[in-house]
C-alpha positions in Angstrom: 111.3 282.4 21.6 109.1 285.2 20.4 105.4 283.8 19.2 105.9 286.3 16.4 108.7 283.6 14.9 106.1 281.2 15.0 103.9 283.0 13.3 106.2 284.1 10.5 107.4 280.1 10.4 103.7 279.4 9.9 103.6 282.3 7.3 106.4 281.0 4.9 105.3 277.3 5.3 102.1 277.6 4.0 103.3 280.1 1.3 105.5 277.7 0.2 102.9 275.1 0.1 100.5 277.3 -2.0 103.5 278.4 -4.3 104.6 274.8 -5.0 100.2 273.6 -6.0 100.1 277.3 -7.6 103.2 276.2 -9.9 102.2 272.8 -11.1 98.6 273.6 -11.5 99.1 275.6 -14.9 101.8 273.3 -15.8 98.7 270.6 -15.7 96.3 273.1 -17.6 99.4 273.6 -20.7 99.4 269.5 -21.1 95.5 269.5 -20.9 95.3 271.9 -23.5 97.4 269.7 -25.5 95.8 266.3 -24.6 93.5 264.8 -28.0 92.4 261.5 -26.0 89.2 261.9 -23.6 90.4 259.4 -21.1 93.7 261.5 -20.6 90.9 264.8 -20.7 89.3 263.0 -17.6 92.5 262.4 -16.0 93.5 266.0 -16.4 89.9 267.4 -14.6 90.4 265.3 -11.6 94.0 266.1 -11.1 93.5 269.9 -11.7 90.4 270.2 -9.4 92.2 268.0 -6.4 95.4 270.0 -6.8 93.6 273.5 -6.8 91.5 272.5 -3.8 94.6 271.1 -2.2 96.1 274.2 -2.2 93.5 276.9 -1.4 93.6 276.2 2.3 97.4 277.1 2.2 96.5 280.3 0.4 94.2 281.2 3.0 96.5 280.2 5.8 98.9 282.4 4.2 96.7 285.3 4.3 95.7 284.3 8.1 99.2 284.4 9.1 100.3 287.4 6.8 97.6 289.6 8.7 98.4 288.5 12.1 102.0 289.5 11.1 101.2 292.7 9.6 98.7 293.5 13.2 101.4 292.6 15.0 104.1 295.0 13.8 101.3 297.3 14.4 99.8 300.4 12.4 103.2 302.7 12.7 105.4 300.3 11.5 102.7 299.3 8.4 102.7 303.2 7.5 106.7 303.5 7.0 107.2 300.2 5.0 106.8 301.3 1.6 108.5 297.8 0.5 105.4 296.0 1.8 102.6 298.0 -0.1 104.3 297.1 -3.1 104.2 293.2 -1.9 100.7 293.1 -0.6 100.0 294.7 -4.1 101.7 291.7 -5.9 100.1 289.3 -3.2 96.6 290.4 -4.3 97.4 290.1 -7.8 98.4 286.6 -7.2 95.5 285.8 -5.2 93.3 287.0 -8.4 95.6 284.8 -10.6 94.2 281.7 -7.9 90.8 282.9 -8.4 91.5 282.6 -12.1 92.1 279.4 -12.0 89.0 278.3 -10.8 87.3 279.6 -13.9 89.9 277.7 -16.0 89.0 274.7 -14.3 85.5 275.3 -14.8 86.0 275.8 -18.5 88.1 273.0 -19.0 84.9 270.7 -16.6 82.7 272.1 -19.2 84.8 271.6 -22.0 84.9 275.6 -22.9 88.8 276.0 -22.8 89.6 277.9 -26.0 93.2 278.8 -24.6 96.0 277.5 -25.8 99.1 275.2 -24.7 101.1 278.6 -25.8 98.6 280.4 -23.6 99.0 278.7 -20.5 103.1 278.3 -21.1 102.9 282.0 -20.6 100.5 281.7 -17.4 102.2 279.4 -15.9 105.1 281.9 -15.5 103.4 284.7 -13.7 103.3 283.6 -10.1 107.6 282.7 -10.7 107.7 286.3 -11.5 106.0 287.5 -8.3 107.6 285.4 -6.4 110.8 286.9 -7.1 109.7 289.7 -6.2 107.9 289.4 -3.3 110.9 287.5 -1.7 113.7 290.5 -2.7 110.9 292.6 -1.7 110.7 290.9 2.0 114.3 289.8 2.2 115.8 293.3 1.0 112.9 296.0 2.1 114.2 298.5 -0.2 112.3 301.3 0.5 
């Protein structure tokens, strides 16, 4: 068995773990924005912080194994894989989204959240749409 298959497997494993967290964290933001009780507010702060810091290494490892894969396939392959360029643009946006979650976390921590639960409901859907597009690009390779 080729080593590249192991790298692909770990890339997918860490991506799935990352997405599990990045799907759930904004849902916590929804409920947190709706909470009105100080004890519940404190509990959400703990849950959000622990989850974000738990899934961040998965995001980093997804990137590491992805870069290894691109390097293994080579610059010639990369140059003609237009679908990969689009996928990487979407993934870059997802890393910005992940980074923005740290800002949201800090806003809640410091009682500065100005966003409604409706905002976070929409915010929660962004990684779902990105996942659909990334998987379709990676499997179908349309161009």
